[in-house]
N, CA, C and O atoms as CSV, one atom per row, in Angstrom:
chain,resi,resn,atom,element,x,y,z
A,1,UNK,N,N,-2.025,-21.736,-8.153
A,1,UNK,CA,C,-2.772,-21.844,-6.919
A,1,UNK,C,C,-3.150,-20.461,-6.419
A,1,UNK,O,O,-2.367,-19.521,-6.549
A,2,UNK,N,N,-4.328,-20.328,-5.854
A,2,UNK,CA,C,-4.707,-19.016,-5.317
A,2,UNK,C,C,-3.802,-18.636,-4.151
A,2,UNK,O,O,-3.181,-19.484,-3.511
A,3,UNK,N,N,-3.752,-17.347,-3.904
A,3,UNK,CA,C,-2.995,-16.821,-2.769
A,3,UNK,C,C,-3.886,-15.836,-2.033
A,3,UNK,O,O,-4.805,-15.255,-2.610
A,4,UNK,N,N,-3.605,-15.660,-0.769
A,4,UNK,CA,C,-4.422,-14.796,0.075
A,4,UNK,C,C,-3.539,-13.832,0.854
A,4,UNK,O,O,-2.501,-14.215,1.394
A,5,UNK,N,N,-3.966,-12.580,0.904
A,5,UNK,CA,C,-3.330,-11.602,1.773
A,5,UNK,C,C,-4.293,-11.374,2.930
A,5,UNK,O,O,-5.464,-11.050,2.733
A,6,UNK,N,N,-3.775,-11.551,4.140
A,6,UNK,CA,C,-4.562,-11.399,5.357
A,6,UNK,C,C,-4.035,-10.182,6.116
A,6,UNK,O,O,-2.864,-10.132,6.494
A,7,UNK,N,N,-4.905,-9.216,6.331
A,7,UNK,CA,C,-4.574,-8.034,7.124
A,7,UNK,C,C,-5.237,-8.199,8.485
A,7,UNK,O,O,-6.450,-8.393,8.563
A,8,UNK,N,N,-4.461,-8.126,9.543
A,8,UNK,CA,C,-4.995,-8.191,10.900
A,8,UNK,C,C,-4.661,-6.872,11.583
A,8,UNK,O,O,-3.498,-6.579,11.861
A,9,UNK,N,N,-5.698,-6.079,11.849
A,9,UNK,CA,C,-5.474,-4.797,12.521
A,9,UNK,C,C,-5.476,-5.034,14.021
A,9,UNK,O,O,-6.483,-5.438,14.603
A,10,UNK,N,N,-4.321,-4.774,14.639
A,10,UNK,CA,C,-4.182,-4.952,16.083
A,10,UNK,C,C,-4.710,-3.750,16.846
A,10,UNK,O,O,-5.426,-3.910,17.834
A,11,UNK,N,N,-4.365,-2.551,16.401
A,11,UNK,CA,C,-4.817,-1.342,17.097
A,11,UNK,C,C,-4.695,-0.129,16.190
A,11,UNK,O,O,-3.810,-0.058,15.337
A,12,UNK,N,N,-5.597,0.824,16.388
A,12,UNK,CA,C,-5.591,2.076,15.635
A,12,UNK,C,C,-4.691,3.080,16.344
A,12,UNK,O,O,-4.716,3.205,17.568
A,13,UNK,N,N,-3.894,3.794,15.546
A,13,UNK,CA,C,-3.007,4.837,16.062
A,13,UNK,C,C,-3.531,6.214,15.676
A,13,UNK,O,O,-3.577,7.123,16.504
A,14,UNK,N,N,-3.930,6.364,14.398
A,14,UNK,CA,C,-4.365,7.661,13.874
A,14,UNK,C,C,-5.481,7.426,12.856
A,14,UNK,O,O,-5.223,6.969,11.742
A,15,UNK,N,N,-6.714,7.735,13.238
A,15,UNK,CA,C,-7.879,7.473,12.385
A,15,UNK,C,C,-7.824,8.249,11.074
A,15,UNK,O,O,-8.282,7.741,10.051
A,16,UNK,N,N,-7.285,9.452,11.073
A,16,UNK,CA,C,-7.200,10.244,9.837
A,16,UNK,C,C,-6.243,9.599,8.839
A,16,UNK,O,O,-6.521,9.576,7.640
A,17,UNK,N,N,-5.120,9.078,9.323
A,17,UNK,CA,C,-4.185,8.375,8.432
A,17,UNK,C,C,-4.847,7.132,7.857
A,17,UNK,O,O,-4.642,6.807,6.687
A,18,UNK,N,N,-5.639,6.431,8.666
A,18,UNK,CA,C,-6.342,5.247,8.154
A,18,UNK,C,C,-7.372,5.623,7.102
A,18,UNK,O,O,-7.572,4.888,6.135
A,19,UNK,N,N,-8.020,6.750,7.283
A,19,UNK,CA,C,-8.987,7.217,6.284
A,19,UNK,C,C,-8.278,7.484,4.962
A,19,UNK,O,O,-8.764,7.087,3.902
A,20,UNK,N,N,-7.132,8.154,5.023
A,20,UNK,CA,C,-6.346,8.417,3.810
A,20,UNK,C,C,-5.893,7.107,3.187
A,20,UNK,O,O,-5.944,6.946,1.967
A,21,UNK,N,N,-5.451,6.174,4.016
A,21,UNK,CA,C,-5.046,4.859,3.520
A,21,UNK,C,C,-6.194,4.190,2.770
A,21,UNK,O,O,-5.995,3.672,1.671
A,22,UNK,N,N,-7.376,4.195,3.343
A,22,UNK,CA,C,-8.526,3.560,2.706
A,22,UNK,C,C,-8.819,4.132,1.335
A,22,UNK,O,O,-9.126,3.393,0.400
A,23,UNK,N,N,-8.725,5.441,1.215
A,23,UNK,CA,C,-8.970,6.095,-0.072
A,23,UNK,C,C,-7.900,5.712,-1.087
A,23,UNK,O,O,-8.211,5.381,-2.232
A,24,UNK,N,N,-6.648,5.759,-0.667
A,24,UNK,CA,C,-5.550,5.450,-1.593
A,24,UNK,C,C,-5.492,3.960,-1.928
A,24,UNK,O,O,-5.197,3.592,-3.065
A,25,UNK,N,N,-5.769,3.110,-0.951
A,25,UNK,CA,C,-5.733,1.669,-1.198
A,25,UNK,C,C,-6.811,1.263,-2.199
A,25,UNK,O,O,-6.584,0.390,-3.037
A,26,UNK,N,N,-7.975,1.889,-2.113
A,26,UNK,CA,C,-9.047,1.591,-3.076
A,26,UNK,C,C,-8.595,1.932,-4.490
A,26,UNK,O,O,-8.890,1.195,-5.431
A,27,UNK,N,N,-7.887,3.034,-4.643
A,27,UNK,CA,C,-7.381,3.427,-5.954
A,27,UNK,C,C,-6.227,2.568,-6.434
A,27,UNK,O,O,-5.932,2.531,-7.628
A,28,UNK,N,N,-5.568,1.872,-5.506
A,28,UNK,CA,C,-4.412,1.044,-5.863
A,28,UNK,C,C,-4.820,-0.294,-6.467
A,28,UNK,O,O,-3.970,-1.060,-6.921
A,29,UNK,N,N,-6.116,-0.573,-6.472
A,29,UNK,CA,C,-6.569,-1.847,-7.044
A,29,UNK,C,C,-6.203,-1.939,-8.520
A,29,UNK,O,O,-5.770,-2.988,-8.995
A,30,UNK,N,N,-6.378,-0.843,-9.236
A,30,UNK,CA,C,-5.996,-0.811,-10.648
A,30,UNK,C,C,-6.542,-1.993,-11.415
A,30,UNK,O,O,-7.714,-2.342,-11.279
A,31,UNK,N,N,-5.690,-2.615,-12.226
A,31,UNK,CA,C,-6.073,-3.775,-13.025
A,31,UNK,C,C,-5.720,-5.095,-12.337
A,31,UNK,O,O,-5.825,-6.161,-12.944
A,32,UNK,N,N,-5.306,-5.025,-11.083
A,32,UNK,CA,C,-4.924,-6.244,-10.367
A,32,UNK,C,C,-6.158,-7.109,-10.133
A,32,UNK,O,O,-7.210,-6.622,-9.718
A,33,UNK,N,N,-6.005,-8.401,-10.409
A,33,UNK,CA,C,-7.104,-9.348,-10.194
A,33,UNK,C,C,-7.100,-9.741,-8.725
A,33,UNK,O,O,-6.243,-10.499,-8.271
A,34,UNK,N,N,-8.071,-9.214,-7.992
A,34,UNK,CA,C,-8.171,-9.480,-6.565
A,34,UNK,C,C,-9.630,-9.523,-6.161
A,34,UNK,O,O,-10.460,-8.799,-6.711
A,35,UNK,N,N,-9.937,-10.380,-5.193
A,35,UNK,CA,C,-11.308,-10.534,-4.725
A,35,UNK,C,C,-11.320,-10.392,-3.204
A,35,UNK,O,O,-10.763,-11.239,-2.505
A,36,UNK,N,N,-11.947,-9.330,-2.677
A,36,UNK,CA,C,-12.075,-9.221,-1.225
A,36,UNK,C,C,-13.049,-10.295,-0.722
A,36,UNK,O,O,-14.189,-10.367,-1.181
A,37,UNK,N,N,-12.601,-11.115,0.210
A,37,UNK,CA,C,-13.442,-12.174,0.763
A,37,UNK,C,C,-13.982,-11.816,2.143
A,37,UNK,O,O,-15.042,-12.297,2.544
A,38,UNK,N,N,-13.261,-10.984,2.860
A,38,UNK,CA,C,-13.707,-10.475,4.165
A,38,UNK,C,C,-13.170,-9.061,4.289
A,38,UNK,O,O,-12.028,-8.790,3.917
A,39,UNK,N,N,-14.004,-8.143,4.819
A,39,UNK,CA,C,-13.590,-6.743,4.891
A,39,UNK,C,C,-14.169,-6.100,6.145
A,39,UNK,O,O,-15.261,-5.532,6.120
A,40,UNK,N,N,-13.427,-6.197,7.233
A,40,UNK,CA,C,-13.775,-5.565,8.510
A,40,UNK,C,C,-15.179,-5.921,9.004
A,40,UNK,O,O,-15.895,-5.069,9.530
A,41,UNK,N,N,-15.559,-7.181,8.830
A,41,UNK,CA,C,-16.818,-7.648,9.401
A,41,UNK,C,C,-16.635,-7.973,10.881
A,41,UNK,O,O,-15.606,-7.651,11.476
A,42,UNK,N,N,-17.631,-8.606,11.458
A,42,UNK,CA,C,-17.547,-9.006,12.865
A,42,UNK,C,C,-16.358,-9.946,13.059
A,42,UNK,O,O,-16.122,-10.842,12.249
A,43,UNK,N,N,-15.615,-9.727,14.145
A,43,UNK,CA,C,-14.422,-10.523,14.435
A,43,UNK,C,C,-14.535,-11.097,15.842
A,43,UNK,O,O,-14.868,-10.386,16.789
A,44,UNK,N,N,-14.259,-12.368,15.964
A,44,UNK,CA,C,-14.163,-13.004,17.275
A,44,UNK,C,C,-12.820,-13.714,17.334
A,44,UNK,O,O,-12.570,-14.639,16.560
A,45,UNK,N,N,-11.965,-13.294,18.236
A,45,UNK,CA,C,-10.650,-13.906,18.380
A,45,UNK,C,C,-10.787,-15.164,19.228
A,45,UNK,O,O,-11.203,-15.094,20.384
A,46,UNK,N,N,-10.440,-16.304,18.660
A,46,UNK,CA,C,-10.551,-17.572,19.376
A,46,UNK,C,C,-9.271,-17.908,20.139
A,46,UNK,O,O,-9.316,-18.585,21.166
A,47,UNK,N,N,-8.130,-17.432,19.635
A,47,UNK,CA,C,-6.845,-17.654,20.300
A,47,UNK,C,C,-5.973,-16.428,20.080
A,47,UNK,O,O,-6.097,-15.756,19.056
A,48,UNK,N,N,-5.106,-16.135,21.015
A,48,UNK,CA,C,-4.164,-15.031,20.863
A,48,UNK,C,C,-4.789,-13.685,21.185
A,48,UNK,O,O,-5.900,-13.598,21.708
A,49,UNK,N,N,-4.039,-12.637,20.858
A,49,UNK,CA,C,-4.479,-11.273,21.131
A,49,UNK,C,C,-5.675,-10.895,20.262
A,49,UNK,O,O,-5.771,-11.308,19.107
A,50,UNK,N,N,-6.568,-10.119,20.821
A,50,UNK,CA,C,-7.760,-9.672,20.088
A,50,UNK,C,C,-7.363,-8.795,18.907
A,50,UNK,O,O,-6.381,-8.055,18.975
A,51,UNK,N,N,-8.124,-8.883,17.835
A,51,UNK,CA,C,-7.913,-8.062,16.642
A,51,UNK,C,C,-9.037,-7.042,16.537
A,51,UNK,O,O,-10.189,-7.342,16.850
A,52,UNK,N,N,-8.695,-5.834,16.095
A,52,UNK,CA,C,-9.721,-4.810,15.842
A,52,UNK,C,C,-10.444,-5.072,14.531
A,52,UNK,O,O,-11.616,-4.723,14.388
A,53,UNK,N,N,-9.762,-5.680,13.579
A,53,UNK,CA,C,-10.380,-5.912,12.281
A,53,UNK,C,C,-9.546,-6.835,11.422
A,53,UNK,O,O,-8.343,-6.987,11.635
A,54,UNK,N,N,-10.201,-7.457,10.439
A,54,UNK,CA,C,-9.533,-8.394,9.543
A,54,UNK,C,C,-10.018,-8.156,8.120
A,54,UNK,O,O,-11.204,-7.933,7.877
A,55,UNK,N,N,-9.069,-8.209,7.181
A,55,UNK,CA,C,-9.375,-8.155,5.753
A,55,UNK,C,C,-8.711,-9.368,5.117
A,55,UNK,O,O,-7.566,-9.690,5.434
A,56,UNK,N,N,-9.426,-10.041,4.220
A,56,UNK,CA,C,-8.900,-11.197,3.503
A,56,UNK,C,C,-9.128,-10.964,2.016
A,56,UNK,O,O,-10.262,-10.785,1.574
A,57,UNK,N,N,-8.035,-10.968,1.243
A,57,UNK,CA,C,-8.120,-10.721,-0.200
A,57,UNK,C,C,-7.521,-11.905,-0.941
A,57,UNK,O,O,-6.428,-12.366,-0.613
A,58,UNK,N,N,-8.248,-12.396,-1.948
A,58,UNK,CA,C,-7.785,-13.515,-2.769
A,58,UNK,C,C,-7.161,-12.989,-4.057
A,58,UNK,O,O,-7.665,-12.046,-4.667
A,59,UNK,N,N,-6.056,-13.614,-4.459
A,59,UNK,CA,C,-5.366,-13.316,-5.711
A,59,UNK,C,C,-5.209,-14.609,-6.499
A,59,UNK,O,O,-5.287,-15.691,-5.917
A,60,UNK,N,N,-4.991,-14.523,-7.812
A,60,UNK,CA,C,-4.830,-15.747,-8.603
A,60,UNK,C,C,-3.641,-16.601,-8.155
A,60,UNK,O,O,-3.695,-17.829,-8.229
A,61,UNK,N,N,-2.565,-15.952,-7.690
A,61,UNK,CA,C,-1.371,-16.675,-7.254
A,61,UNK,C,C,-0.481,-15.738,-6.438
A,61,UNK,O,O,-0.779,-14.552,-6.294
A,62,UNK,N,N,0.609,-16.283,-5.909
A,62,UNK,CA,C,1.522,-15.496,-5.073
A,62,UNK,C,C,2.118,-14.326,-5.857
A,62,UNK,O,O,2.255,-13.225,-5.325
A,63,UNK,N,N,2.470,-14.565,-7.113
A,63,UNK,CA,C,3.079,-13.504,-7.919
A,63,UNK,C,C,2.123,-12.331,-8.100
A,63,UNK,O,O,2.547,-11.176,-8.046
A,64,UNK,N,N,0.853,-12.608,-8.312
A,64,UNK,CA,C,-0.137,-11.536,-8.486
A,64,UNK,C,C,-0.300,-10.741,-7.195
A,64,UNK,O,O,-0.420,-9.516,-7.230
A,65,UNK,N,N,-0.306,-11.427,-6.066
A,65,UNK,CA,C,-0.426,-10.740,-4.777
A,65,UNK,C,C,0.777,-9.841,-4.534
A,65,UNK,O,O,0.626,-8.704,-4.088
A,66,UNK,N,N,1.969,-10.347,-4.824
A,66,UNK,CA,C,3.184,-9.550,-4.636
A,66,UNK,C,C,3.225,-8.369,-5.597
A,66,UNK,O,O,3.680,-7.286,-5.231
A,67,UNK,N,N,2.752,-8.572,-6.822
A,67,UNK,CA,C,2.730,-7.472,-7.795
A,67,UNK,C,C,1.840,-6.339,-7.301
A,67,UNK,O,O,2.193,-5.168,-7.441
A,68,UNK,N,N,0.688,-6.677,-6.725
A,68,UNK,CA,C,-0.192,-5.645,-6.169
A,68,UNK,C,C,0.462,-4.969,-4.970
A,68,UNK,O,O,0.510,-3.742,-4.893
A,69,UNK,N,N,0.965,-5.774,-4.033
A,69,UNK,CA,C,1.527,-5.221,-2.802
A,69,UNK,C,C,2.705,-4.291,-3.092
A,69,UNK,O,O,2.842,-3.245,-2.456
A,70,UNK,N,N,3.539,-4.663,-4.032
A,70,UNK,CA,C,4.737,-3.877,-4.340
A,70,UNK,C,C,4.501,-2.805,-5.401
A,70,UNK,O,O,5.432,-2.091,-5.774
A,71,UNK,N,N,3.270,-2.685,-5.890
A,71,UNK,CA,C,2.978,-1.663,-6.905
A,71,UNK,C,C,3.174,-0.270,-6.312
A,71,UNK,O,O,2.948,-0.071,-5.119
A,72,UNK,N,N,3.591,0.694,-7.130
A,72,UNK,CA,C,3.784,2.061,-6.625
A,72,UNK,C,C,2.526,2.634,-5.969
A,72,UNK,O,O,2.620,3.336,-4.962
A,73,UNK,N,N,1.363,2.345,-6.525
A,73,UNK,CA,C,0.122,2.894,-5.968
A,73,UNK,C,C,-0.143,2.338,-4.570
A,73,UNK,O,O,-0.520,3.088,-3.670
A,74,UNK,N,N,0.050,1.021,-4.377
A,74,UNK,CA,C,-0.188,0.472,-3.043
A,74,UNK,C,C,0.905,0.903,-2.070
A,74,UNK,O,O,0.623,1.159,-0.900
A,75,UNK,N,N,2.130,0.983,-2.535
A,75,UNK,CA,C,3.210,1.425,-1.649
A,75,UNK,C,C,2.971,2.849,-1.153
A,75,UNK,O,O,3.330,3.180,-0.023
A,76,UNK,N,N,2.371,3.689,-1.984
A,76,UNK,CA,C,2.002,5.043,-1.557
A,76,UNK,C,C,0.935,4.974,-0.461
A,76,UNK,O,O,1.030,5.673,0.548
A,77,UNK,N,N,-0.068,4.137,-0.661
A,77,UNK,CA,C,-1.130,3.975,0.341
A,77,UNK,C,C,-0.572,3.391,1.639
A,77,UNK,O,O,-0.959,3.802,2.732
A,78,UNK,N,N,0.328,2.442,1.507
A,78,UNK,CA,C,0.897,1.747,2.654
A,78,UNK,C,C,1.500,2.705,3.678
A,78,UNK,O,O,1.398,2.468,4.882
A,79,UNK,N,N,2.120,3.771,3.215
A,79,UNK,CA,C,2.747,4.720,4.143
A,79,UNK,C,C,1.723,5.289,5.128
A,79,UNK,O,O,2.061,5.584,6.275
A,80,UNK,N,N,0.498,5.438,4.691
A,80,UNK,CA,C,-0.563,5.947,5.565
A,80,UNK,C,C,-1.062,4.861,6.523
A,80,UNK,O,O,-1.390,5.152,7.673
A,81,UNK,N,N,-1.119,3.613,6.051
A,81,UNK,CA,C,-1.526,2.520,6.950
A,81,UNK,C,C,-0.516,2.355,8.072
A,81,UNK,O,O,-0.896,2.142,9.224
A,82,UNK,N,N,0.760,2.452,7.748
A,82,UNK,CA,C,1.800,2.298,8.763
A,82,UNK,C,C,1.720,3.386,9.830
A,82,UNK,O,O,2.045,3.142,10.992
A,83,UNK,N,N,1.291,4.577,9.445
A,83,UNK,CA,C,1.124,5.675,10.403
A,83,UNK,C,C,-0.207,5.572,11.147
A,83,UNK,O,O,-0.349,6.100,12.249
A,84,UNK,N,N,-1.174,4.895,10.544
A,84,UNK,CA,C,-2.524,4.872,11.084
A,84,UNK,C,C,-2.861,3.743,12.023
A,84,UNK,O,O,-3.768,3.870,12.846
A,85,UNK,N,N,-2.141,2.629,11.917
A,85,UNK,CA,C,-2.499,1.480,12.752
A,85,UNK,C,C,-1.360,0.478,12.812
A,85,UNK,O,O,-0.443,0.487,11.990
A,86,UNK,N,N,-1.449,-0.381,13.807
A,86,UNK,CA,C,-0.531,-1.506,13.942
A,86,UNK,C,C,-1.227,-2.717,13.323
A,86,UNK,O,O,-2.289,-3.132,13.787
A,87,UNK,N,N,-0.632,-3.277,12.284
A,87,UNK,CA,C,-1.191,-4.418,11.560
A,87,UNK,C,C,-0.187,-5.559,11.507
A,87,UNK,O,O,1.019,-5.359,11.654
A,88,UNK,N,N,-0.705,-6.742,11.295
A,88,UNK,CA,C,0.082,-7.871,10.800
A,88,UNK,C,C,-0.477,-8.146,9.415
A,88,UNK,O,O,-1.694,-8.169,9.230
A,89,UNK,N,N,0.397,-8.353,8.443
A,89,UNK,CA,C,-0.035,-8.644,7.076
A,89,UNK,C,C,0.683,-9.913,6.638
A,89,UNK,O,O,1.909,-10.004,6.694
A,90,UNK,N,N,-0.102,-10.883,6.205
A,90,UNK,CA,C,0.429,-12.202,5.876
A,90,UNK,C,C,0.014,-12.566,4.457
A,90,UNK,O,O,-1.138,-12.375,4.070
A,91,UNK,N,N,0.957,-13.090,3.689
A,91,UNK,CA,C,0.676,-13.632,2.361
A,91,UNK,C,C,0.810,-15.141,2.469
A,91,UNK,O,O,1.847,-15.651,2.894
A,92,UNK,N,N,-0.239,-15.854,2.083
A,92,UNK,CA,C,-0.200,-17.311,2.160
A,92,UNK,C,C,-0.737,-17.929,0.877
A,92,UNK,O,O,-1.660,-17.406,0.253
A,93,UNK,N,N,-0.147,-19.039,0.505
A,93,UNK,CA,C,-0.597,-19.766,-0.675
A,93,UNK,C,C,-1.793,-20.630,-0.301
A,93,UNK,O,O,-1.827,-21.238,0.769
A,94,UNK,N,N,-2.775,-20.675,-1.198
A,94,UNK,CA,C,-3.952,-21.500,-0.976
A,94,UNK,C,C,-3.762,-22.898,-1.533
A,94,UNK,O,O,-2.670,-23.266,-1.965
A,95,UNK,N,N,-4.821,-23.658,-1.518
A,95,UNK,CA,C,-4.799,-25.022,-2.029
A,95,UNK,C,C,-5.199,-25.039,-3.491
A,95,UNK,O,O,-6.089,-24.293,-3.901
A,96,UNK,N,N,-4.560,-25.872,-4.272
A,96,UNK,CA,C,-4.918,-26.029,-5.677
A,96,UNK,C,C,-6.202,-26.817,-5.811
A,96,UNK,O,O,-6.553,-27.607,-4.934
A,97,UNK,N,N,-6.907,-26.600,-6.920
A,97,UNK,CA,C,-8.197,-27.255,-7.078
A,97,UNK,C,C,-8.177,-28.488,-7.836
A,97,UNK,O,O,-9.221,-29.114,-8.023
């Protein structure tokens, strides 16, 4: 079943750290099979606290998503995201076809 990683950016802390994160995260894609479905487009919050931005990435399954997230390259990038902004990151399983 497909899996999705949802990044919800609540607020920016340090724009330079986010810039570094963006550069490193792009390089962390490597050979991981992932498809960006939404990437910081227009956001309208219908319920709850407003979000500054949303990213939605599809993976073949939960294991593939975890392999990418826990990869050394992404973990290196992650340190900059944690310094650059307050996010919620959710991994969810999709529906089988």
